[in-house]
C-alpha positions in Angstrom: 10.8 38.9 71.6 8.7 35.9 70.6 9.5 32.3 70.5 11.8 31.2 67.7 10.4 28.7 65.3 12.1 25.3 65.1 13.8 24.6 61.8 12.2 21.9 59.7 14.1 18.7 59.1 15.3 18.1 55.5 13.3 15.9 53.2 13.7 12.2 53.8 15.0 12.7 57.3 13.1 11.1 60.1 10.8 13.2 62.2 12.6 14.5 65.3 9.6 13.8 67.4 7.5 10.6 67.2 3.9 10.9 66.1 1.3 9.8 68.6 -0.5 6.6 67.6 -3.7 7.0 65.7 -2.5 10.1 63.8 -2.7 9.8 60.0 0.5 9.5 58.2 0.6 11.5 54.9 0.2 9.2 51.8 3.2 8.7 49.5 2.9 10.6 46.3 2.5 8.5 43.2 2.2 9.3 39.5 -1.0 8.4 37.7 1.0 6.3 35.3 4.6 5.3 34.9 6.7 7.7 32.8 7.6 5.1 30.2 3.9 4.3 29.5 3.5 7.5 27.5 5.9 6.2 24.9 4.3 2.8 24.6 2.2 2.3 21.5 -1.1 0.7 21.8 -3.0 -0.5 18.8 -5.6 2.2 18.2 -7.1 0.4 15.2 -8.9 -2.8 15.4 -7.4 -6.1 14.2 -8.6 -7.1 10.7 -9.2 -10.8 10.3 -9.8 -11.0 6.5 -8.7 -8.7 3.6 -11.3 -6.5 2.0 -10.8 -8.0 -1.5 -13.6 -5.9 -3.1 -12.0 -2.7 -2.0 -8.6 -4.0 -3.0 -9.9 -5.0 -6.4 -11.4 -1.5 -6.9 -8.2 0.3 -6.0 -6.1 -2.1 -8.0 -8.3 -1.7 -11.1 -8.1 2.1 -10.9 -4.3 1.9 -11.1 -4.4 -0.9 -13.7 -6.7 1.1 -16.0 -4.5 4.2 -15.8 -1.4 2.1 -16.6 -3.1 0.3 -19.5 -4.1 3.6 -21.1 -0.6 5.0 -20.6 0.9 1.8 -22.1 -1.4 2.0 -25.1 -0.4 5.6 -25.8 3.3 4.9 -25.5 3.0 1.8 -27.6 0.5 2.8 -30.4 0.8 6.6 -30.6 4.3 7.5 -29.5 6.0 4.2 -30.5 8.3 4.4 -27.5 8.7 0.9 -26.3 11.7 1.5 -24.1 9.5 3.7 -21.9 7.3 0.7 -21.2 9.8 -0.6 -18.7 9.4 2.5 -16.5 5.6 2.3 -17.0 5.6 -1.4 -15.9 7.6 -0.6 -12.8 5.4 2.3 -11.9 2.3 0.4 -12.7 3.3 -2.7 -10.7 4.0 -0.5 -7.7 0.7 1.4 -8.0 -1.3 -1.8 -8.4 0.3 -3.5 -5.5 -0.1 -0.4 -3.3 -3.7 -0.1 -4.2 -4.4 -3.8 -3.4 -2.5 -3.6 -0.1 -4.3 -0.4 0.9 -7.6 -1.8 -0.1 -7.1 -5.1 1.6 -5.9 -4.0 5.0 -6.2 -0.2 5.2 -3.0 -0.2 7.3 -4.6 -2.3 10.1 -2.9 -5.2 11.9 -3.8 -8.5 10.3 -2.8 -12.1 10.0 -0.8 -13.2 6.9 -2.9 -13.8 3.7 -1.9 -14.8 0.2 -5.2 -13.5 -1.4 -4.0 -9.9 -1.8 -0.8 -11.1 -3.4 -2.6 -13.3 -5.9 -5.0 -10.5 -6.7 -2.2 -8.0 -7.3 -0.4 -10.5 -9.6 -3.6 -11.2 -11.5 -4.3 -7.5 -11.9 -0.8 -7.0 -13.2 -1.3 -9.6 -15.8 -4.7 -8.2 -16.7 -3.2 -4.7 -17.0 -0.5 -6.0 -19.4 -3.1 -7.7 -21.6 -5.4 -4.6 -21.5 -2.5 -2.4 -22.5 -2.0 -4.4 -25.6 -5.7 -4.5 -26.4 -6.0 -0.8 -26.0 -2.9 -0.3 -28.1 -4.4 -2.4 -30.9 -7.7 -0.5 -30.7 -5.8 2.8 -30.7 -3.5 1.9 -33.6 -6.5 0.7 -35.6 -8.4 4.0 -34.9 -5.5 6.2 -36.0 -4.4 4.1 -38.9 -3.2 6.7 -41.5 -4.5 6.6 -45.0 -7.2 4.0 -44.4 -10.5 4.3 -46.3 -12.1 1.5 -44.2 -14.4 2.2 -41.3 -13.2 1.4 -37.8 -15.1 -2.0 -37.5 -13.8 -3.0 -40.9 -10.2 -2.3 -39.8 -10.7 -4.4 -36.7 -12.1 -7.2 -38.8 -9.3 -7.0 -41.3 -6.6 -7.1 -38.6 -7.6 -9.3 -35.7 -5.9 -8.8 -32.3 -3.8 -12.0 -32.4 -2.6 -11.2 -35.9 -1.7 -7.7 -34.8 0.0 -8.6 -31.5 2.0 -11.5 -32.8 4.7 -9.4 -34.6 4.5 -6.8 -31.8 5.7 -9.2 -29.0 9.3 -9.3 -28.3 11.7 -9.8 -25.4 11.1 -6.3 -24.1 7.3 -6.9 -24.0 7.9 -10.1 -22.0 10.2 -8.2 -19.7 7.4 -5.7 -19.1 5.0 -8.5 -18.2 7.5 -10.0 -15.7 8.1 -6.5 -14.2 4.4 -5.6 -14.0 3.3 -8.8 -12.4 6.4 -9.2 -10.1 6.4 -5.6 -8.8 2.6 -5.7 -8.2 3.1 -8.9 -6.2 6.0 -7.5 -4.2 4.3 -4.2 -3.5 1.1 -6.0 -2.2 3.2 -7.4 0.7 2.3 -5.8 4.0 4.9 -3.9 5.9 6.8 -5.3 8.8 5.1 -3.0 11.1 1.6 -4.3 10.2 2.8 -7.9 10.5 4.4 -7.2 13.9 1.2 -5.4 15.2 -0.8 -8.6 14.3 1.2 -10.7 16.7 
């Protein structure tokens, strides 16, 4: 019959016969990278040194104009003042989100107070614009008036109209709009951690 083949030693066992010197030893198998590296997050987006305040202003203004129009309709046309609290909360959040997104675009960055001040300022501007639009709208739809629109505006100046309108609820909406806009403009903990 033929010669029987020798059984191979199990993995990890030493070779039964020594190798002659000069013979190449097979290289140890290694992975291209450690298994844990595939789960490591690396910053894919570049670090942003300064906020883009022009973009933040544009996005914040878009939200602010929409909220001012909604406030004017609720105040002048529908006469629903209790709904202004919900509008102020929503408006503050949208303004802050627009400013934060415009400033940093989700990129890692150092802390900056400029977007926070911009969001609070836009919140205040939105509140005032809401009252100005409500005044214009209420003068435009004034029932039973024989005067022209410019004559109605001249007969009832803004400050004369807004004085009796302001109450504790309106001041609460101001605080909510500015405060929520300021809070919503804060960056997330993930963005701050990525900046370190």
